[in-house]
NUSE-676610 format. One record per atom (N, C-alpha, C): residue number from 1; chain; atom name; z, y, x. Coordinates in Angstrom, 2 decimals. Layout:
<pators>
(NUM A CA (Z Y X));
...
</pators>
This chain:
<pators>
(1 A N (-8.98 -2.94 3.02));
(1 A CA (-7.64 -2.76 3.44));
(1 A C (-6.97 -3.98 3.85));
(2 A N (-8.31 -4.01 4.62));
(2 A CA (-7.20 -5.09 5.50));
(2 A C (-6.69 -4.09 7.02));
(3 A N (-7.34 -2.72 7.32));
(3 A CA (-7.09 -2.36 8.47));
(3 A C (-5.62 -2.24 7.55));
(4 A N (-5.19 -1.49 6.38));
(4 A CA (-3.54 -1.10 6.25));
(4 A C (-2.64 -2.40 6.60));
(5 A N (-2.86 -3.50 6.28));
(5 A CA (-2.00 -4.60 6.79));
(5 A C (-1.86 -4.88 8.23));
(6 A N (-2.88 -4.64 8.66));
(6 A CA (-2.96 -4.62 10.94));
(6 A C (-2.12 -3.20 11.14));
(7 A N (-2.03 -2.12 10.17));
(7 A CA (-1.13 -1.12 10.58));
(7 A C (0.26 -1.43 10.04));
(8 A N (0.43 -2.20 9.26));
(8 A CA (1.78 -2.07 8.59));
(8 A C (2.59 -3.46 9.79));
(9 A N (1.74 -4.94 10.13));
(9 A CA (2.48 -4.88 11.43));
(9 A C (2.58 -4.99 12.44));
(10 A N (1.68 -3.65 12.73));
(10 A CA (2.56 -3.25 13.98));
(10 A C (3.37 -2.16 13.72));
(11 A N (3.68 -1.49 12.88));
(11 A CA (4.42 -0.62 12.46));
(11 A C (6.06 -1.37 12.52));
(12 A N (6.18 -2.39 11.62));
(12 A CA (7.24 -3.72 11.36));
(12 A C (6.82 -4.12 13.53));
(13 A N (6.17 -4.43 14.27));
(13 A CA (6.40 -4.61 15.47));
(13 A C (7.13 -4.06 16.09));
(14 A N (6.69 -3.13 15.49));
(14 A CA (7.39 -1.89 16.65));
(14 A C (8.87 -1.55 16.29));
(15 A N (9.09 -1.43 14.63));
(15 A CA (10.02 -1.23 14.21));
(15 A C (11.69 -2.39 14.32));
(16 A N (10.80 -3.68 14.67));
(16 A CA (11.86 -4.25 15.27));
(16 A C (12.86 -4.16 16.26));
(17 A N (11.09 -3.63 17.46));
(17 A CA (11.30 -3.42 18.64));
(17 A C (12.25 -2.09 19.13));
(18 A N (12.86 -0.97 18.23));
(18 A CA (13.64 -0.42 17.84));
(18 A C (14.98 -0.54 17.35));
(19 A N (15.94 -0.12 16.97));
(19 A CA (16.88 -0.38 16.54));
(19 A C (17.45 0.91 16.19));
(20 A N (16.48 1.90 16.04));
(20 A CA (16.41 3.46 15.35));
(20 A C (16.68 2.77 13.67));
(21 A N (17.65 3.10 13.11));
(21 A CA (17.74 2.55 11.66));
(21 A C (16.59 3.82 10.64));
(22 A N (16.76 5.47 11.55));
(22 A CA (15.81 6.54 10.26));
(22 A C (13.99 5.68 10.47));
(23 A N (14.07 5.15 11.66));
(23 A CA (12.75 4.73 12.01));
(23 A C (12.60 3.48 10.60));
(24 A N (13.18 2.53 10.79));
(24 A CA (13.35 1.82 9.75));
(24 A C (13.63 2.41 8.41));
(25 A N (14.04 3.11 8.26));
(25 A CA (14.59 4.29 6.44));
(25 A C (12.15 4.54 6.39));
(26 A N (12.24 5.91 7.67));
(26 A CA (10.93 5.26 6.63));
(26 A C (9.58 4.68 7.25));
(27 A N (10.05 3.48 7.75));
(27 A CA (8.58 2.45 7.55));
(27 A C (9.12 1.94 6.40));
(28 A N (10.19 1.44 5.27));
(28 A CA (10.66 1.24 4.14));
(28 A C (10.03 2.40 3.17));
(29 A N (9.91 3.96 3.56));
(29 A CA (9.36 4.71 2.42));
(29 A C (7.71 4.69 2.38));
(30 A N (7.49 4.61 3.84));
(30 A CA (5.82 4.36 3.86));
(30 A C (5.43 3.01 3.29));
(31 A N (5.92 2.29 3.39));
(31 A CA (5.57 0.59 2.71));
(31 A C (5.58 1.20 1.35));
(32 A N (6.88 2.48 0.60));
(32 A CA (6.81 2.29 -0.69));
(32 A C (5.59 3.20 -1.51));
(33 A N (5.76 4.10 -0.38));
(33 A CA (4.68 4.94 -0.64));
(33 A C (3.63 4.46 -1.06));
(34 A N (2.67 3.36 -0.11));
(34 A CA (1.87 2.86 0.39));
(34 A C (1.19 1.54 -0.51));
(35 A N (2.69 1.44 -1.13));
(35 A CA (2.67 -0.13 -2.31));
(35 A C (2.42 0.79 -4.18));
(36 A N (3.08 1.47 -3.70));
(36 A CA (2.25 2.60 -5.48));
(36 A C (1.66 3.59 -5.57));
(37 A N (1.00 3.51 -3.88));
(37 A CA (-0.45 4.27 -4.04));
(37 A C (-2.26 2.55 -4.53));
(38 A N (-1.07 2.05 -3.76));
(38 A CA (-2.57 0.83 -3.92));
(38 A C (-2.46 0.32 -4.80));
(39 A N (-1.34 -0.03 -5.92));
(39 A CA (-1.06 0.16 -7.17));
(39 A C (-1.27 0.40 -8.07));
(40 A N (-1.82 2.03 -7.90));
(40 A CA (-2.54 3.13 -8.89));
(40 A C (-3.07 3.00 -8.77));
(41 A N (-4.02 2.62 -7.16));
(41 A CA (-5.73 1.84 -7.44));
(41 A C (-6.15 0.88 -7.44));
(42 A N (-5.65 0.12 -7.78));
(42 A CA (-5.38 -1.15 -9.16));
(42 A C (-5.65 -1.18 -10.23));
(43 A N (-4.77 -0.35 -10.63));
(43 A CA (-5.16 0.00 -12.46));
(43 A C (-5.86 0.78 -12.91));
(44 A N (-6.66 1.72 -11.91));
(44 A CA (-7.20 2.62 -11.46));
(44 A C (-8.37 1.75 -11.75));
(45 A N (-9.28 0.79 -10.59));
(45 A CA (-10.00 0.17 -10.92));
(45 A C (-10.32 -1.03 -11.71));
(46 A N (-9.07 -1.39 -12.88));
(46 A CA (-9.24 -2.59 -13.78));
(46 A C (-9.69 -1.67 -14.90));
(47 A N (-9.09 -0.06 -15.15));
(47 A CA (-9.15 0.41 -16.03));
(47 A C (-10.41 0.86 -16.74));
(48 A N (-11.00 1.32 -15.12));
(48 A CA (-12.73 1.63 -15.24));
(48 A C (-13.35 0.04 -15.50));
(49 A N (-13.03 -0.90 -15.07));
(49 A CA (-14.43 -2.14 -15.29));
(49 A C (-13.80 -2.31 -17.07));
(50 A N (-12.83 -1.85 -16.95));
(50 A CA (-12.98 -2.42 -18.54));
(50 A C (-13.13 -1.49 -20.08));
(51 A N (-13.43 0.17 -19.09));
(51 A CA (-14.55 1.24 -19.62));
(51 A C (-15.55 0.52 -20.14));
(52 A N (-15.26 0.66 -18.81));
(52 A CA (-17.57 -0.79 -18.55));
(52 A C (-18.37 -0.92 -19.64));
(53 A N (-17.18 -2.85 -19.55));
(53 A CA (-16.96 -3.24 -20.47));
(53 A C (-17.11 -2.47 -21.74));
(54 A N (-16.36 -1.61 -22.34));
(54 A CA (-16.02 -1.11 -23.76));
(54 A C (-17.88 -1.06 -23.97));
(55 A N (-17.49 -0.16 -23.28));
(55 A CA (-18.89 0.48 -22.91));
(55 A C (-20.64 0.03 -22.97));
(56 A N (-20.33 -1.31 -22.51));
(56 A CA (-21.20 -2.07 -22.62));
(56 A C (-21.79 -3.28 -23.84));
(57 A N (-20.68 -2.91 -24.38));
(57 A CA (-20.43 -3.45 -26.17));
(57 A C (-20.99 -2.12 -26.92));
</pators>
């Protein structure tokens, strides 16, 4: 996940350099998608951990 942060930082730096509003809009949408994907991945991991814990009992 560290690589994703570096990519986001580079894209943000590029967005600051460009006064293009549509690019900023695309960046915001990409960040939203990445955030949704990351949270769903986290909940999936938590659910799997809980499931394996119940199975262990």
